[in-house]
VEXRO-156709 format. One line per field, with one value per residue (C-alpha): residue number from 1; residue in one letter; x, y, z. Coordinates in steps of 0.001 Angstrom, whole numbers, plus 524288, in hexadecimal, padded with zeros to 5 digits. Example, Ala and Ser with C-alpha at 12.3 -4.5 7.8 and 13.67 -1.06 7.14 Angstrom:
<atoms>
num <- (1;2)
residu <- (a;s)
x <- (8300C;83566)
y <- (7EE6C;7FBDC)
z <- (81E78;81BE4)
</atoms>
This chain:
<atoms>
num <- (1;2;3;4;5;6;7;8;9;10;11;12;13;14;15;16;17;18;19;20;21;22;23;24;25;26;27;28;29;30;31;32;33;34;35;36;37;38;39;40;41;42;43;44;45;46;47;48;49;50;51;52;53;54;55;56;57;58;59;60;61;62;63;64;65;66;67;68;69;70;71;72;73;74;75;76;77;78;79;80;81;82;83;84;85;86;87;88;89;90;91;92;93;94;95;96;97;98;99;100;101;102;103;104;105;106;107;108;109;110;111;112;113;114;115;116;117;118;119;120;121;122;123;124;125;126;127;128;129;130;131;132;133;134;135;136;137;138;139;140;141;142;143;144;145;146;147;148;149;150;151;152;153;154;155;156;157;158;159;160;161;162;163;164;165;166;167;168;169;170;171;172;173;174;175;176;177;178;179;180;181;182;183;184;185;186;187;188;189;190;191;192;193;194;195;196;197;198;199;200;201;202;203;204;205;206;207;208;209;210;211;212;213;214;215;216;217;218;219;220;221;222;223;224;225;226;227;228;229;230;231;232;233;234;235;236;237;238;239;240;241;242;243;244;245;246;247;248;249;250;251;252;253;254;255;256;257;258;259;260;261;262;263;264;265;266;267;268;269;270;271;272;273;274;275;276;277;278;279;280;281;282;283;284;285;286;287;288;289;290;291;292;293;294;295;296;297;298;299;300;301;302;303;304;305;306;307;308;309;310;311;312;313;314;315;316;317;318;319;320;321;322;323;324;325;326;327;328;329;330;331;332;333;334;335;336;337;338;339;340;341;342;343;344;345;346;347;348;349;350;351;352;353;354;355;356;357;358;359;360;361;362;363;364;365;366;367;368;369;370;371;372;373;374;375;376;377;378;379;380;381;382;383;384;385;386;387;388;389;390;391;392;393;394;395;396;397;398;399;400;401;402;403;404;405;406)
residu <- (m;s;q;s;p;r;l;h;k;n;l;v;a;a;v;i;e;a;l;e;t;s;f;g;k;g;y;y;a;d;k;v;i;e;r;i;l;k;a;n;p;k;w;g;v;r;d;r;g;f;i;a;e;n;t;y;g;m;v;r;w;w;r;l;l;w;e;l;y;g;k;e;p;s;l;k;r;k;e;l;y;r;l;f;g;i;w;w;q;w;q;g;n;d;l;p;k;d;k;d;w;t;q;f;d;t;i;r;d;l;d;l;k;d;r;y;e;g;l;k;e;h;v;a;f;r;e;s;f;p;d;w;l;a;e;l;m;e;e;e;l;g;a;k;w;p;e;i;a;r;a;s;n;i;p;a;e;v;f;l;r;t;n;t;l;k;i;e;r;k;a;l;l;k;e;l;s;n;e;f;c;p;a;k;a;l;e;n;n;e;v;g;i;v;l;e;k;r;k;n;t;f;r;l;r;s;f;q;s;g;f;f;e;v;q;d;g;g;s;q;m;i;a;p;y;l;e;v;k;p;g;m;r;v;i;d;a;c;s;g;a;g;g;k;a;l;h;l;a;a;l;m;e;n;k;g;q;i;i;a;m;d;v;e;a;w;k;l;k;e;l;q;k;r;a;r;r;n;g;v;h;n;i;e;t;r;p;i;e;n;a;k;s;i;k;r;l;h;n;s;a;d;r;l;l;l;d;v;p;c;s;g;t;g;v;i;k;r;n;p;d;t;k;w;k;l;q;p;e;h;l;d;r;v;r;k;i;q;g;d;i;i;a;d;y;s;k;m;l;k;k;g;g;k;m;v;y;a;t;c;s;i;l;r;s;e;n;e;e;q;v;e;k;f;l;e;s;n;p;d;f;k;l;l;k;e;q;r;l;d;p;s;q;w;s;d;g;f;y;m;a;l;v;e;r;v)
x <- (80000;80598;807C7;80033;8086A;80C32;804C5;80C27;8055F;80A5F;80650;7F8A9;7F777;7FB13;7F028;7E688;7EB0A;7E947;7DB56;7D80E;7DCF8;7D735;7C98B;7C99F;7CEAF;7CAA7;7D871;7DB8E;7E373;7EED3;7F157;7EFF5;7F968;8030E;802EA;804C9;8100C;81695;815F5;81CBF;82815;82F2F;824EF;829BC;8233C;81C5D;816F2;8121F;80BE4;804F8;7FEED;7FAB1;7F537;7EDAD;7E858;7E3B1;7DE5A;7D66C;7D165;7CD7A;7C62D;7C17C;7B31E;7B51F;7BE65;7B47F;7A9D6;7B295;7B4EF;7A63E;7A77F;7A4FB;7B137;7B8AF;7C536;7C7C1;7D5A5;7D282;7C850;7D1BB;7DBB1;7D144;7CDA5;7DBF6;7DBD9;7D014;7D6DC;7E34A;7DBC5;7D3AB;7E09B;7E361;7ECB4;7ECA3;7EBA3;7F725;7F3C7;7FD6F;7F944;7FDC9;7F203;7E67D;7DF59;7DBB9;7D647;7C7DA;7C8B1;7D0F2;7C54C;7BD5C;7B98E;7BC1D;7B93A;7ABF9;7A8CD;7AD01;7A3A1;79878;79D6E;7A298;795C3;7949D;79D9D;79F16;7A385;7ABB2;7B2E3;7B2C1;7AB37;7A1F2;793A8;790AE;79C3F;799A3;78B72;78F7B;79989;78F93;785C3;78F7C;7979B;78D64;79228;7A06C;7A097;7A44C;7AFFA;7B45A;7B2BE;7BB78;7C5AE;7C5DF;7CB61;7D734;7E2AD;7E6D4;7F352;7FD9F;7FDB2;807EE;806D6;81336;81729;819BB;81FFD;82BBC;82B5D;82448;81CFA;82649;83204;82AC2;82791;83624;8392E;82F33;834ED;84269;83C7B;836E4;82914;82347;81880;81186;80B66;7FCE3;7F5D3;7EB2B;7F3AA;80159;806CD;8015A;80919;8047E;80D59;80E6C;80F3D;80D0B;818AF;81B46;81DA5;82008;82D8B;831B2;83BD2;83319;82817;83101;835E4;827E8;826C6;81934;80D93;80553;7F7EA;7ECF8;7EBA3;7DDBB;7E195;7EBE0;7E0DD;7DAF1;7E529;7E5ED;7D701;7D7E5;7DE87;7E8AD;7F323;7FFDE;7FDC3;7EFE4;7EAE7;7E5DA;7DF5F;7DF75;7D55E;7D510;7E37A;7E698;7F4DC;7F4DE;7F6AE;7EE7F;7F44E;801C7;7FC80;7F6A3;803DE;80A58;7FFD0;801E3;810B7;8126F;80D00;80177;7FB7F;7F526;7EE3C;7ECBA;7E244;7DD03;7D5D0;7E0A4;7ED0B;7F5DE;7F312;7F7CD;80494;8065F;803F8;80ED0;8186F;813FF;814F7;8232D;82679;81F58;8263D;81920;819C6;80C5D;803DF;7FF54;7F85B;7ED09;7E550;7D690;7D3D6;7C629;7BD10;7C5C0;7D0C5;7C802;7C1B1;7CEEA;7D0F3;7C3AF;7C46F;7D337;7D61F;7D847;7D6C1;7D117;7D2AC;7C8AF;7CD34;7C2CC;7C1C8;7BA30;7B652;7C28E;7BA2A;7C29C;7CF1A;7CAA7;7D51B;7DF15;7D795;7CF4D;7CBE9;7C2BC;7B8A4;7B7BA;7BB43;7B1AC;7A421;7977E;797C7;7A5C2;7A164;79651;7A007;7A9E6;79FA7;79BD3;7AA25;7ABCC;79FE6;7A4B6;7B276;7AE54;7A475;7ADCA;7BB1F;7B698;7B5AD;7C49E;7C40B;7C50A;7BB13;7C019;7C7BF;7C663;7C55D;7C607;7BD59;7C376;7C1C6;7C720;7B922;7B136;7A3F5;79B9A;79653;7A407;7A76C;79E12;792DA;79B0D;79F30;79134;78C1D;796C1;79401;78560;78809;792F0;78EFC;79BBA;7A30E;7A283;7A76A;7B1D6;7B4A5;7B4EF;7BBE0;7BA18;7C451;7BF25;7C730;7C38E;7CC15;7DAD8;7DA6C;7D3C9;7C6CA;7C6B4;7BD75;7C0DA;7B888;7BDC0;7B502;7B68B;7B1E1;7AB99)
y <- (80000;80D33;81707;823DC;8300F;8374E;843C7;85010;85A3D;8661E;860BE;85CFD;86A7D;87090;868DF;86D7F;87B90;87A5B;87552;88026;88A83;884C4;8826E;88D71;89873;8937B;89276;887E1;87C93;87E10;88C0A;88824;87CBF;8855A;88F4B;884EF;87E75;88B8F;88E79;8817E;88074;875FE;86BA9;86166;85C09;85126;85A6E;863F6;858CE;85409;8616F;8638F;855E2;85544;8630C;860E7;8538A;858D4;8644B;85AC9;851AB;85C17;8587D;849CB;84AE4;852A0;848DA;83DBC;84531;84766;855DF;862F4;86960;8718C;87962;876DA;8721A;86616;861DB;863D9;85B2A;850AE;85268;85099;84407;83F3B;842D9;83BE3;82F73;830A2;83045;82310;827BF;824E9;82FEC;83169;82C4F;833E9;83E65;84958;846F2;847DC;85006;84339;83C42;83EB2;8398C;82D53;82436;829D8;81F5E;8276A;81C76;81A14;8288F;82960;81E61;82718;8326E;82CA3;82C22;83AFF;8410E;84DF8;846A4;83C55;845D8;8511C;85C03;86624;862C9;86EA9;86C33;85D97;86057;86A50;86101;8560C;85F23;863D7;8577A;84CDC;83EC3;842E6;849DD;83E90;83AD9;84909;84B15;83F5D;84391;8517D;84C2A;845D5;84F57;854E9;850D0;85AF2;85E81;8666C;86CF7;86CD9;87A69;87717;88465;87F21;87041;86453;85B27;84FB2;85801;85D93;84FF0;84CFA;859A2;85627;8488C;84E8F;856F6;84AE1;84EB8;84296;845F3;840AF;84678;849BC;84203;84C2A;8569E;858DE;861A3;85C54;8550B;84E22;84CE5;83F3A;844D5;8524D;85B67;869E2;86C7D;87B19;8783E;87040;875E0;87227;87AA1;8862A;884C5;88648;8789D;87631;87BB9;87494;873A4;869CE;86051;86489;872D9;86FC4;86C49;879FE;88226;8789A;878C6;886FB;882D6;88DBB;88FB4;89777;8A5C3;8A6DB;8B11B;8A987;8AF0E;8A754;8AF8F;8A8B2;8A59F;8A564;8A18D;89D08;88E49;88D4D;899B6;89370;88731;88F7D;89619;888D8;88485;8913E;88F2D;89CA5;8A305;8AC57;8B343;8AE79;8B8A2;8B33E;8BA4C;8B92D;8C174;8BE70;8C538;8BE08;8B130;8B6F6;8BAD5;8AC93;8A90A;8B266;8AB22;89E00;8A2C2;8A6C8;89966;892C5;89AD8;8A065;8AD6D;8AF2D;8B196;8BF48;8C0CF;8CA52;8CBBD;8CD11;8D9FF;8DCAF;8DA20;8E26C;8D864;8CEE1;8D8B9;8DD05;8CF1A;8CCF4;8C547;8C3A2;8B58C;8A9DC;8A13E;8A3BC;89B70;89D23;8947B;89A35;89A8D;88EB4;8864C;87DCC;8718C;86AB9;86C0C;86726;85C7E;8676A;870E6;868F6;87584;87902;86FA2;877CC;88584;885EA;88B11;88BAD;89A87;89A41;89119;89A4B;8A590;89E3D;89A02;8A853;8AC21;8A14B;8A5FB;8B411;8B056;8A843;8B2B3;8BE4D;8B891;8B124;8BE66;8BE76;8B37D;8B682;8B14D;8A3CF;8A2D6;89809;8981B;88DE2;88ED5;88669;88341;879F2;876DC;86A83;87114;8722D;87F37;88504;87E44;8796D;881C7;88E41;88BB6;8887A;8953A;89D0C;896EA;89953;8A7EA;8A8DA;8A2B5;8A75F;89D0B;88E56;882D3;87ADF;870BF;86EC1;8656F;861AC;85B0F;854C8;851F7;8439A;8438E;845D4;8542E;85DF0;86331;86D41;87233;87905;87DCB;882F0;88D72;894CD;8A27E;8A126)
z <- (80000;7FBF9;806BC;80656;803FC;81049;8132D;81729;81F81;8182C;80ADD;80F4B;81589;8086B;801B2;80C25;80A47;7FB83;7FD39;806FB;7FD98;7F133;7F694;80092;7F7F7;7EA96;7E50B;7DB28;7E098;7D720;7DBBA;7EA0F;7E889;7E126;7EC45;7F6DC;7EF95;7ED07;7FBA2;7FEA6;7F4F5;7FCDF;7FA12;7F087;7E454;7EBBF;7F621;7EBE4;7E461;7F0B7;7F31D;7E50C;7E2E0;7EF9D;7EE99;7E0A7;7E455;7EFAF;7E788;7DCC1;7E5F2;7EF9A;7EF5A;7EF9D;7FB36;8032E;7FF77;80416;810AD;81228;81564;80ED8;80916;812F5;8132F;8219F;822A5;82AEC;820E5;8159A;81C70;81DCC;80F95;80BFE;813F8;80C31;7FF6B;803C5;806D7;7FA6E;7F302;7F930;803C8;8125A;81C2E;82597;83314;83B8F;8452E;83C11;83353;83C9D;83241;82BAD;837CB;834A3;826A4;8283F;828B8;81D74;8138F;8075C;7FDC3;803DB;80380;7F546;7F196;7F5DC;7ED8C;7E0F9;7D969;7D9F8;7CFA0;7D6F8;7E34A;7DC67;7D38A;7DD51;7D677;7DC3F;7D98A;7D11F;7C813;7C716;7C384;7B93B;7B367;7B2BC;7AC3F;7A1F2;79FD1;7A1DC;7A24B;7A0B0;7ADCE;7B707;7AE87;7AD35;7BBEB;7BEB2;7B4AD;7BA17;7C6D1;7C05B;7C1D8;7B4BB;7AE0C;7AACB;79C55;79523;787DD;77FA6;77B07;76CD0;76A8B;771FF;771F6;76C8F;775A9;773BD;77776;78335;7882F;787BA;78F1A;7999F;79AFC;79CEC;7A7C5;7AE87;7AAE4;7A441;79AA7;78EB2;78282;78310;77883;7764B;76FEC;76A98;7754B;7821E;78C74;798DC;7A4AF;7AA41;7B801;7BDDA;7BE1B;7BFF5;7B18F;7B373;7B8E4;7AD1A;7A3E2;79866;79DD2;7A05F;79261;78D83;787E0;78D90;794D8;79EF7;79899;79A0A;78EC9;78BBB;78C1C;781D5;77851;77858;77104;76561;764CF;76069;75399;753B7;7494A;74948;745CF;74B20;754A5;7606B;76C97;77948;7806B;78DB9;78DF6;79C7A;79E2C;7901C;78F89;78337;77D38;77E58;777CF;76CDE;76AEB;7691B;75F7D;757EC;75802;75E41;751E0;75172;75D20;7699B;771ED;77FB9;78796;7955E;79F5C;7A943;7A4C7;7AE7A;7A792;79AC5;7A165;7A501;796B5;79293;79B63;79638;78825;78A3E;78FBC;7846F;779FF;77563;76E1F;767F4;77408;7777A;78492;78646;792F5;7912E;797F9;792C7;78747;77E74;77FCD;77876;76F4F;769D3;764E7;75E71;75197;752AC;75696;74DAD;7599A;7671C;7734A;77E2E;7895D;79240;7A128;7A5D3;7B176;7B08F;7B1F4;7A7CA;7AFB5;7BD14;7BBEE;7BC7F;7C553;7CEDF;7D656;7CB24;7D0D6;7DD2D;7D86F;7CCFB;7D080;7C86B;7C7FE;7C2C3;7B7FA;7B434;7B3BA;7AB87;7A187;79FD0;79DDC;793C4;78C1F;78C72;7880A;77C4E;7782E;7799A;77662;76A39;7636B;762B6;758A6;74A23;74099;73CCB;7496B;7537A;76233;76CD2;778DB;78387;791F4;79C2B;7A035;79DED;79F6D;79324;79806;796F4;78A38;77FC9;784B4;78489;7767A;77271;77854;77189;7643C;765A1;767AE;75D7E;75074;74A30;75227;75039;75833;75112;75BA0;76A4D;77371;7819E;78A1E;7968C;7A2CB;7A0FB;794BF;79434;797FF;7A0BD;79BBD;790BF;78644;77986;76E30;76133;75B73;74E96;74B4B;73DDD)
</atoms>
């Protein structure tokens, strides 16, 4: 029988602190973990891994763990310690029995398997989703929902996108192997790579040389969907920090013009840094300050990418907090923003030009229904094709629609 890993007080305390901050102050777990690790630079790789894995695990299974405990969620420290004890046992580990771990005394005799039997028929309990979101998913996704719910709880793999302006995928795989970062080619496109185990890729020489970007495999499908060619004028109107703009630049062989726009100027500054590292020269950044920023570009783009703000329901594998941070009123707000963006920003497209509307959501109301509404109101646009990637497939969840202005 294998021995359970030893628990260390300071590391468990760090997990408890991360949960208190994430659920108590509404911060996303990745930012909370980053802050805690930065404050404790002497922790080694294994310690840091313990904190990250257990925090993410408990965030992911938050509802199920409280159901197994039989109590309402609480941020009282003693209850969070007990919840950690339940999580630790649920992972197949034994609780330490020495007097230093009296926090676990009241939960040692819980029959977790028996309690789970009474919960497992209910998808929202079994897969740990809030009721309102589970009901919405079932309504919009139908029979696919239980499978997608299960897949959304499998931690995402790490995908890289080869920067073909500097290196070919085969050569990059060799570079990664030399840096003790085993990886394999992604079968679904010509530039994607999947790591065989998690690693801090940002410290690798190959990253600092601009040979790759970290980008989900499904996200890598969006830029090629736009059917760009060298020499075109392309607008990426919701660019953020520019992962897809950089991909577009590679597809265009650094020729032509990419105008990267966003309402948050600081994100565009991050894109400028990334572009320098990637050897990209054809991206111009423009903050969206008001309606005039869009109006000045009316009828000017050969291609237009609208990677719009969304619920993030497609990337719960990567951001498990989304299950608890997302609220119905936020979803209503984001749908309105999506409708406004596609209606207003589409005017930047030339006649005969093409645009992609994309999200990292799996909800029809943010995807197919938004495109349908837009086409009903704009008869001079037509749908050429659309594609949906579900988390139950090889990627996170994404949607993309290619529309032409006729």
